[in-house]
Every structure is written in C-alpha cells, then in structure tokens.
Backbone as CSV, one residue per row, in Angstrom:
resi,resn,N_x,N_y,N_z,CA_x,CA_y,CA_z,C_x,C_y,C_z
1,MET,-42.566,-65.758,32.791,-42.415,-64.287,33.164,-43.551,-63.671,32.709
2,SER,-44.121,-62.677,33.542,-45.378,-61.896,32.985,-44.847,-60.836,32.080
3,LYS,-45.485,-60.751,30.931,-45.056,-59.681,29.915,-46.219,-58.661,29.907
4,LEU,-46.063,-57.560,30.406,-47.323,-56.552,30.465,-47.304,-55.734,29.285
5,PHE,-46.149,-55.535,28.662,-46.041,-54.627,27.390,-45.284,-55.365,26.306
6,VAL,-45.563,-54.913,25.105,-45.006,-55.281,23.774,-44.242,-54.133,23.358
7,ILE,-43.071,-54.213,23.066,-42.164,-53.129,22.772,-41.984,-52.949,21.059
8,GLU,-42.432,-52.192,20.553,-42.392,-51.951,19.179,-41.941,-50.500,18.794
9,ASN,-40.988,-50.177,18.063,-40.565,-49.040,17.467,-40.249,-48.129,18.768
10,GLN,-39.590,-48.823,19.764,-38.966,-47.942,20.868,-40.204,-47.369,21.908
11,ILE,-41.353,-48.015,21.750,-42.464,-47.650,22.604,-42.944,-49.033,23.105
12,CYS,-43.760,-48.709,24.305,-44.377,-49.819,24.972,-45.910,-49.782,24.775
13,LYS,-46.447,-50.856,24.138,-47.885,-50.951,23.960,-48.378,-52.009,24.961
14,PRO,-49.435,-51.659,25.795,-49.805,-52.600,26.679,-50.641,-53.824,26.116
15,GLN,-50.354,-54.942,26.830,-51.111,-56.185,26.482,-52.690,-55.766,26.817
16,GLU,-53.671,-56.397,26.219,-54.950,-55.881,26.537,-55.415,-56.065,27.975
17,GLU,-55.007,-57.132,28.735,-55.250,-57.498,30.114,-54.612,-56.282,30.912
18,VAL,-53.599,-55.711,30.610,-52.888,-54.755,31.321,-53.935,-53.612,31.709
19,LEU,-54.611,-53.159,30.620,-55.635,-52.052,30.820,-56.769,-52.336,31.751
20,LEU,-56.850,-53.548,32.390,-57.828,-53.968,33.491,-57.064,-53.560,34.851
21,ILE,-55.787,-53.349,34.920,-54.998,-53.197,36.121,-54.695,-51.697,36.338
22,GLU,-54.989,-51.292,37.634,-54.471,-49.915,38.011,-53.093,-49.965,38.304
23,PRO,-52.427,-48.847,38.102,-52.939,-47.553,37.436,-52.847,-47.478,35.870
24,PHE,-52.500,-48.515,35.269,-52.541,-48.443,33.845,-53.892,-48.198,33.297
25,LYS,-55.037,-48.727,33.780,-56.193,-48.450,33.348,-56.608,-47.036,33.320
26,SER,-56.353,-46.321,34.516,-56.561,-44.833,34.592,-55.753,-44.110,33.780
27,ILE,-54.400,-44.452,33.478,-53.465,-43.692,32.697,-54.133,-43.728,31.187
28,TRP,-54.622,-44.932,30.973,-55.050,-45.069,29.505,-56.394,-44.169,29.291
29,GLU,-57.286,-44.485,30.381,-58.579,-43.756,30.201,-58.484,-42.311,30.264
30,ASN,-57.577,-41.717,31.046,-57.528,-40.335,31.174,-56.608,-39.496,30.065
31,ASP,-56.147,-40.419,29.227,-55.433,-39.924,28.004,-56.324,-39.480,26.884
32,ASN,-56.663,-38.304,26.531,-57.551,-37.884,25.657,-56.889,-37.586,24.322
33,THR,-55.545,-37.828,23.995,-54.966,-37.640,22.776,-55.500,-38.718,21.829
34,PRO,-55.390,-38.504,20.503,-56.018,-39.302,19.498,-55.346,-40.638,19.432
35,TYR,-54.039,-40.791,19.709,-53.348,-42.042,19.596,-52.800,-42.587,20.940
36,LYS,-53.207,-42.000,22.107,-52.827,-42.257,23.346,-51.353,-41.953,23.644
37,GLU,-50.872,-40.876,23.028,-49.304,-40.739,22.991,-48.903,-40.481,24.535
38,ILE,-49.737,-39.812,25.325,-49.291,-39.558,26.748,-49.235,-40.930,27.482
39,ALA,-50.288,-41.628,27.379,-50.264,-43.188,27.966,-49.114,-43.884,27.559
40,ILE,-48.916,-43.942,26.186,-47.940,-44.728,25.694,-46.470,-44.269,26.344
41,LYS,-46.248,-43.024,26.433,-44.893,-42.371,26.866,-44.771,-42.914,28.422
42,LYS,-45.791,-42.763,29.074,-45.806,-43.167,30.684,-45.518,-44.668,30.774
43,PHE,-46.204,-45.384,29.848,-45.970,-46.902,29.970,-44.490,-47.175,29.474
44,THR,-43.882,-46.547,28.540,-42.585,-46.802,28.144,-41.524,-46.338,29.310
45,PHE,-41.874,-45.169,29.881,-41.108,-44.852,30.996,-41.029,-45.870,31.970
46,MET,-42.283,-46.423,32.453,-42.450,-47.288,33.520,-41.703,-48.568,33.367
47,GLU,-42.017,-49.203,32.093,-41.563,-50.427,31.776,-39.938,-50.356,31.755
48,LEU,-39.267,-49.415,30.999,-37.918,-49.348,30.897,-37.227,-48.981,32.302
49,TYR,-37.833,-48.187,33.123,-37.530,-48.038,34.439,-37.516,-49.285,35.404
50,ALA,-38.433,-49.962,35.334,-38.715,-51.147,36.139,-38.153,-52.373,35.633
51,SER,-38.096,-52.662,34.323,-37.528,-53.795,33.811,-36.067,-54.343,34.003
52,LYS,-35.863,-55.398,34.546,-34.486,-55.869,34.823,-34.101,-56.733,33.674
53,SER,-34.919,-57.024,32.578,-34.571,-57.851,31.608,-33.189,-57.347,30.961
54,VAL,-32.474,-58.606,30.573,-31.129,-58.298,30.115,-31.109,-57.606,28.699
55,SER,-32.173,-57.609,28.111,-32.417,-56.759,26.830,-32.578,-55.390,26.971
56,ASN,-33.023,-55.020,28.195,-33.404,-53.609,28.431,-32.087,-52.661,28.530
57,PRO,-31.846,-51.873,27.629,-30.476,-51.077,27.618,-30.325,-50.280,28.931
58,TYR,-31.372,-49.980,29.602,-31.313,-49.200,30.703,-31.162,-50.075,32.078
59,ALA,-31.343,-51.315,32.084,-31.404,-52.244,33.249,-30.209,-52.112,34.246
60,GLU,-29.026,-52.050,33.523,-27.777,-51.835,34.369,-27.483,-50.410,34.788
61,TYR,-28.171,-49.437,34.424,-27.941,-47.923,34.891,-28.176,-48.087,36.421
62,ASP,-27.487,-47.135,37.008,-27.852,-46.996,38.524,-29.333,-46.215,38.512
63,ASP,-30.078,-46.320,39.571,-31.378,-45.867,39.560,-31.466,-44.249,39.284
64,LYS,-30.467,-43.516,39.753,-30.515,-41.987,39.498,-30.348,-41.690,37.979
65,ARG,-29.305,-42.378,37.300,-29.086,-42.031,35.997,-30.179,-42.490,35.201
66,ARG,-30.750,-43.841,35.417,-31.973,-44.352,34.766,-33.058,-43.325,34.772
67,LEU,-33.376,-42.929,35.958,-34.480,-41.921,36.201,-34.185,-40.774,35.396
68,GLU,-33.073,-40.096,35.397,-32.798,-38.859,34.609,-32.926,-39.052,33.163
69,GLU,-32.459,-40.159,32.694,-32.332,-40.423,31.133,-33.775,-40.584,30.765
70,LEU,-34.522,-41.536,31.370,-35.976,-42.052,30.935,-36.854,-40.821,31.279
71,SER,-36.787,-40.056,32.314,-37.679,-39.023,32.556,-37.514,-37.877,31.533
72,GLU,-36.336,-37.663,31.148,-36.155,-36.667,29.971,-36.671,-37.129,28.763
73,LEU,-36.561,-38.578,28.379,-37.011,-38.906,27.046,-38.392,-39.124,26.966
74,TYR,-38.974,-39.550,28.017,-40.453,-39.962,27.831,-41.376,-38.975,28.773
75,LEU,-40.914,-38.248,29.718,-41.754,-37.466,30.294,-41.483,-35.970,30.136
76,GLY,-40.577,-35.669,29.315,-40.178,-34.318,28.870,-39.568,-33.473,29.850
77,GLN,-39.123,-34.029,31.104,-38.561,-33.169,32.058,-37.542,-34.205,32.724
78,LYS,-36.391,-33.656,33.043,-35.368,-34.431,33.806,-35.630,-34.499,35.167
79,GLN,-35.984,-35.721,35.739,-35.994,-35.849,37.282,-34.851,-36.414,37.787
80,SER,-34.384,-36.073,38.855,-33.370,-36.744,39.684,-33.756,-37.259,40.865
81,ASN,-34.920,-37.162,41.291,-35.429,-37.683,42.461,-36.670,-38.586,42.252
82,TYR,-36.547,-39.998,42.501,-37.707,-40.772,42.208,-38.957,-40.405,42.919
83,ILE,-38.913,-39.871,44.190,-40.040,-39.501,44.938,-40.874,-38.318,44.319
84,MET,-40.145,-37.603,43.325,-40.794,-36.361,42.673,-41.897,-36.860,41.658
85,LEU,-41.746,-38.093,41.127,-42.569,-38.651,40.156,-44.133,-38.559,40.692
86,ASP,-45.098,-38.496,39.595,-46.433,-38.655,40.212,-46.796,-39.889,40.691
87,GLU,-47.838,-40.028,41.440,-48.320,-41.303,42.146,-48.517,-42.413,41.124
88,GLU,-49.216,-42.068,40.066,-49.433,-43.006,39.053,-48.233,-43.627,38.457
89,LEU,-47.385,-42.779,38.350,-45.871,-43.496,37.709,-45.231,-44.334,38.757
90,LEU,-45.237,-43.950,39.952,-44.733,-44.600,41.209,-45.458,-45.928,41.257
91,LYS,-46.783,-46.005,41.171,-47.635,-47.145,41.362,-47.250,-48.076,40.243
92,GLY,-47.229,-47.598,38.991,-47.035,-48.377,37.731,-45.658,-48.994,37.803
93,VAL,-44.637,-48.358,38.269,-43.338,-48.951,38.448,-43.401,-50.159,39.342
94,GLN,-44.095,-49.882,40.689,-44.229,-50.931,41.493,-44.948,-52.167,41.133
95,VAL,-46.129,-51.897,40.393,-46.904,-53.006,39.718,-46.023,-53.873,38.787
96,ILE,-45.316,-53.215,37.870,-44.472,-53.876,37.094,-43.383,-54.839,37.767
97,GLN,-42.609,-54.238,38.817,-41.828,-54.895,39.637,-42.399,-56.089,40.278
98,GLU,-43.695,-55.971,40.775,-44.282,-56.933,41.447,-44.516,-58.250,40.515
99,PHE,-45.063,-57.936,39.331,-45.230,-58.844,38.346,-44.123,-59.555,37.941
100,GLN,-42.934,-58.799,37.734,-41.631,-59.368,37.523,-41.145,-60.307,38.657
101,ASN,-41.296,-59.825,39.800,-40.772,-60.772,40.942,-41.559,-61.960,41.214
102,ASN,-42.828,-61.958,41.028,-43.775,-62.930,41.431,-44.390,-63.626,40.415
103,GLY,-44.328,-63.184,39.152,-44.879,-63.800,37.979,-44.217,-64.941,37.333
104,SER,-43.190,-65.405,37.911,-42.371,-66.494,37.449,-42.153,-67.414,38.631
105,ALA,-42.196,-68.694,38.434,-41.894,-69.596,39.496,-40.300,-69.739,39.567
106,SER,-39.560,-69.482,38.522,-38.148,-69.434,38.610,-37.699,-68.378,39.358
107,MET,-38.276,-67.174,39.149,-37.911,-66.017,39.928,-38.028,-66.155,41.344
108,ARG,-39.291,-66.717,41.666,-39.603,-67.034,43.181,-38.548,-67.966,43.814
109,LEU,-38.211,-69.066,42.963,-37.317,-69.964,43.416,-35.920,-69.422,43.701
110,TYR,-35.570,-68.500,42.710,-34.242,-67.875,42.720,-34.042,-67.074,43.848
111,ARG,-35.113,-66.209,44.166,-35.076,-65.229,45.358,-35.073,-66.039,46.596
112,GLY,-35.800,-67.128,46.729,-35.637,-67.961,47.946,-34.456,-68.641,48.130
113,LEU,-33.784,-69.189,47.014,-32.405,-69.736,47.224,-31.464,-68.809,47.502
114,LEU,-31.567,-67.538,47.029,-30.725,-66.386,47.122,-30.548,-66.073,48.709
115,ALA,-31.812,-65.935,49.248,-31.968,-65.649,50.675,-31.276,-66.771,51.682
116,SER,-31.533,-68.060,51.141,-31.023,-69.189,51.984,-29.377,-69.107,51.832
117,VAL,-28.972,-68.792,50.744,-27.436,-68.680,50.489,-26.823,-67.583,51.253
118,ASP,-27.590,-66.494,51.340,-27.213,-65.364,52.201,-27.043,-65.690,53.700
119,ARG,-28.180,-66.380,54.121,-28.248,-66.829,55.457,-26.907,-67.863,55.762
120,LEU,-26.682,-68.708,54.890,-25.553,-69.654,54.908,-24.158,-68.872,55.195
121,ILE,-24.073,-67.880,54.163,-22.863,-67.052,54.189,-22.591,-66.306,55.598
122,GLU,-23.905,-65.749,56.127,-23.788,-65.109,57.420,-23.391,-66.085,58.458
123,HIS,-23.900,-67.374,58.336,-23.593,-68.483,59.386,-22.096,-68.775,59.393
124,LEU,-21.508,-68.881,58.213,-20.111,-69.199,57.958,-19.334,-68.021,58.470
125,ASN,-19.599,-66.880,58.298,-18.869,-65.594,58.764,-18.901,-65.659,60.352
126,GLU,-19.986,-66.075,60.973,-20.004,-66.222,62.336,-19.363,-67.344,63.080
127,LEU,-18.960,-68.303,62.236,-18.225,-69.374,62.912,-16.852,-68.966,63.491
128,ASP,-16.523,-69.568,64.611,-15.280,-69.352,65.192,-14.588,-70.729,65.024
129,PRO,-13.666,-70.875,63.971,-12.919,-72.115,63.871,-11.982,-72.454,64.952
130,ASP,-11.709,-71.531,65.763,-10.728,-71.732,66.941,-11.513,-72.147,68.258
131,ALA,-12.872,-71.995,68.257,-13.514,-72.259,69.546,-13.406,-73.822,69.880
132,ARG,-13.269,-73.948,71.258,-12.927,-75.326,71.647,-13.866,-75.517,72.804
133,THR,-14.168,-76.983,73.007,-14.976,-77.357,74.220,-14.249,-77.340,75.435
134,ASN,-14.854,-77.627,76.656,-13.955,-77.676,77.854,-12.944,-78.690,77.831
135,THR,-12.953,-79.691,76.920,-11.876,-80.750,76.910,-10.920,-80.472,75.907
136,GLY,-11.067,-79.322,75.326,-10.058,-79.014,74.209,-10.246,-79.341,72.770
137,ALA,-11.439,-80.027,72.565,-11.771,-80.441,71.254,-12.332,-79.275,70.493
138,TYR,-12.219,-79.092,69.109,-12.788,-78.325,68.389,-14.316,-78.206,68.492
139,VAL,-15.112,-77.137,68.676,-16.516,-77.187,68.670,-16.932,-77.648,67.324
140,ILE,-16.226,-76.993,66.254,-16.628,-77.260,64.967,-15.421,-77.975,64.170
141,LYS,-15.481,-79.041,63.659,-14.420,-79.682,63.089,-13.986,-79.123,61.808
142,PRO,-12.733,-78.954,61.480,-12.365,-78.327,60.150,-12.969,-78.981,59.031
143,VAL,-13.317,-80.289,59.016,-13.709,-81.038,57.801,-15.223,-80.448,57.715
144,ASP,-16.022,-80.179,58.803,-17.317,-79.689,58.708,-17.258,-78.238,57.962
145,ILE,-16.393,-77.487,58.455,-16.253,-75.996,57.774,-15.855,-76.187,56.376
146,LEU,-15.004,-77.072,55.942,-14.691,-77.241,54.454,-16.023,-77.891,53.831
147,ASN,-16.762,-78.769,54.281,-17.980,-79.288,53.691,-18.994,-78.177,53.553
148,ALA,-19.105,-77.321,54.536,-20.259,-76.146,54.382,-19.675,-75.264,53.299
149,VAL,-18.262,-74.997,53.244,-17.870,-74.045,52.206,-18.000,-74.685,50.768
150,ALA,-17.856,-75.815,50.570,-18.067,-76.751,49.466,-19.439,-76.702,49.029
151,LYS,-20.434,-76.827,49.991,-21.863,-76.817,49.780,-22.326,-75.333,49.331
152,ALA,-21.648,-74.423,49.933,-22.148,-72.926,49.465,-21.539,-72.761,48.175
153,ASN,-20.375,-73.184,47.700,-19.870,-72.960,46.267,-20.755,-73.670,45.355
154,ASP,-21.470,-74.935,45.717,-22.262,-75.616,44.800,-23.519,-74.771,44.605
155,ALA,-24.002,-74.216,45.823,-25.256,-73.439,45.803,-25.122,-72.144,44.765
156,VAL,-23.877,-71.587,44.930,-23.654,-70.278,44.006,-23.730,-70.694,42.625
157,ILE,-23.138,-71.885,42.384,-23.157,-72.524,40.896,-24.513,-72.618,40.523
158,SER,-25.296,-73.297,41.372,-26.855,-73.482,40.927,-27.466,-72.270,40.801
159,LEU,-27.182,-71.224,41.827,-28.024,-69.846,41.667,-27.555,-69.216,40.340
160,ASP,-26.324,-69.420,39.881,-25.793,-68.714,38.729,-26.547,-69.341,37.346
161,ALA,-26.644,-70.793,37.520,-27.536,-71.305,36.416,-28.990,-71.013,36.359
162,LEU,-29.449,-70.820,37.592,-30.835,-70.482,37.635,-31.066,-68.953,37.133
163,LYS,-30.125,-68.032,37.421,-30.188,-66.845,37.071,-30.043,-66.673,35.542
164,LYS,-29.367,-67.515,34.915,-29.312,-67.544,33.384,-30.509,-68.006,32.834
165,LYS,-31.293,-69.037,33.455,-32.379,-69.331,32.900,-33.458,-68.199,32.979
166,ILE,-33.447,-67.436,34.199,-34.407,-66.551,34.250,-34.252,-65.369,33.247
167,GLU,-32.904,-65.105,33.059,-32.544,-64.058,31.999,-33.097,-64.484,30.687
168,GLN,-32.906,-65.703,30.393,-33.403,-66.274,29.117,-34.959,-66.216,28.926
169,GLU,-35.687,-66.408,30.085,-37.047,-66.098,30.200,-37.359,-64.675,29.889
170,GLN,-36.635,-63.851,30.386,-36.960,-62.378,30.346,-36.554,-61.929,28.930
171,LEU,-35.631,-62.502,28.266,-35.117,-61.865,27.024,-36.282,-62.152,25.999
172,GLU,-36.894,-63.442,26.022,-37.998,-63.753,25.213,-37.831,-63.230,23.814
173,SER,-36.843,-63.492,23.072,-36.341,-62.962,21.908,-37.296,-63.580,20.872
174,THR,-37.317,-62.776,19.677,-38.073,-63.108,18.499,-37.030,-63.228,17.252
175,ARG,-37.600,-63.825,16.108,-36.635,-63.857,15.042,-37.198,-62.880,13.974
176,THR,-36.121,-62.547,13.079,-36.589,-61.670,12.088,-36.688,-62.397,10.752
177,LYS,-36.991,-61.775,9.648,-37.173,-62.725,8.291,-35.869,-63.311,8.110
178,GLY,-34.689,-62.834,8.260,-33.345,-63.546,8.123,-33.067,-64.397,9.161
179,ASN,-33.935,-64.719,10.002,-33.742,-65.774,11.140,-32.678,-65.129,12.141
180,LYS,-32.436,-63.817,12.213,-31.568,-63.416,13.226,-32.362,-63.097,14.480
181,VAL,-31.699,-63.465,15.764,-32.386,-63.255,17.022,-32.267,-61.830,17.421
182,ILE,-33.525,-61.115,17.758,-33.399,-59.875,18.335,-34.229,-59.892,19.421
183,SER,-34.072,-58.826,20.417,-34.888,-58.645,21.608,-35.981,-57.600,21.305
184,ASP,-36.966,-57.435,22.249,-37.873,-56.606,22.207,-37.321,-55.157,21.976
185,TYR,-36.330,-54.867,22.633,-35.619,-53.484,22.587,-35.002,-53.291,21.301
186,GLU,-34.739,-54.215,20.423,-34.151,-54.049,19.257,-35.127,-53.826,18.061
187,ARG,-36.278,-54.217,18.257,-37.393,-54.199,17.214,-37.700,-52.822,16.822
188,VAL,-37.528,-52.636,15.476,-37.775,-51.248,14.868,-39.240,-51.343,14.119
C-alpha cells in the first residue's frame, strides 16, 4: 500500500518523494509560512478526506459530513459542496485515491474479484429457473443453479478475507514503548 504521508500529532507530513508529485509539490513550494503550516493543513485535509484506512476516524463518515468536518478543521471554513474546493485540493484527493487504489496488488486483485462477483450476481438475478426447452426440459438444471450459488458464496468469503488483508496493510500499525499497538491516527 502506498503511504504518501506520515501522521504525527494529528497532522500529515509528506514523505520526501511526495513533494515530487503534483499538486503536492506546488502546494509545498507556494507555502511561504515558516513551518509550512498551510501546506501541512491542506495535506492533512486531503489525506483524511481520501483515506479509506480502517484507522482513519473519518473513513466511515458519509462524503458530505466528512467534507464539512475536515474543511472546518483544516481549511478554516465549513464546506458542504465538494466541487467548491479549490482545484489543488481536488487534484490532491484524486492523486491519493489513485495511489490507494492502484498502489497495492491486493487492492487491484480485490477490485477485480469484486467486479467479477458483481457480474456473477447479475447473471444469477437474470436466470429464469422456470425456463424450459421445446421438449419441456429445464434450460438450466436446478443443480446448476445451486452450484452457482455455492460458488458465489465461496467467492464472497474469499473477498471478505482479502478485504481484511487489505485493511491490515492499510493499518500499518506501530508499537509504543509499552508494546501497545497503535495506528497512525492515534500517534500523539
């Protein structure tokens, strides 16, 4: 899983390589404050808005509420419309999402399998178990339908296991001196 930012003291600090990628590079270079406070706030907003990590306290918020909470905290103004964000922020969120979605083989495999399972479910929904041939035989044998349902169930179980593996990758927890496991978002 690509990790673009390190979270410390409730702010996101960019990995060095991130500052080579637009729009993060421009945001950093255009911030003339002594400690890059404006850039750090924008990075924190973008990371917390885009991150689907299980350790992100905002990950499960609906988009509107997440936008309102984070824009007020890190941008100093409560936004309720995503489109109203400036272009740099929109692009930054897109870049972070792109790295999350494509920066992990597990995530790409999960998305591919999920699409396949969705197509299988659509196919099962379209089946007519009562359809018959001209001779009166079932077009689809009931046992074939039961086998397809069982395979779909196995696929869902596999997807769930893969999703848990991805969540574990995203968590990337660290240990404190007391050997307690904490996530990036809990680090102070």
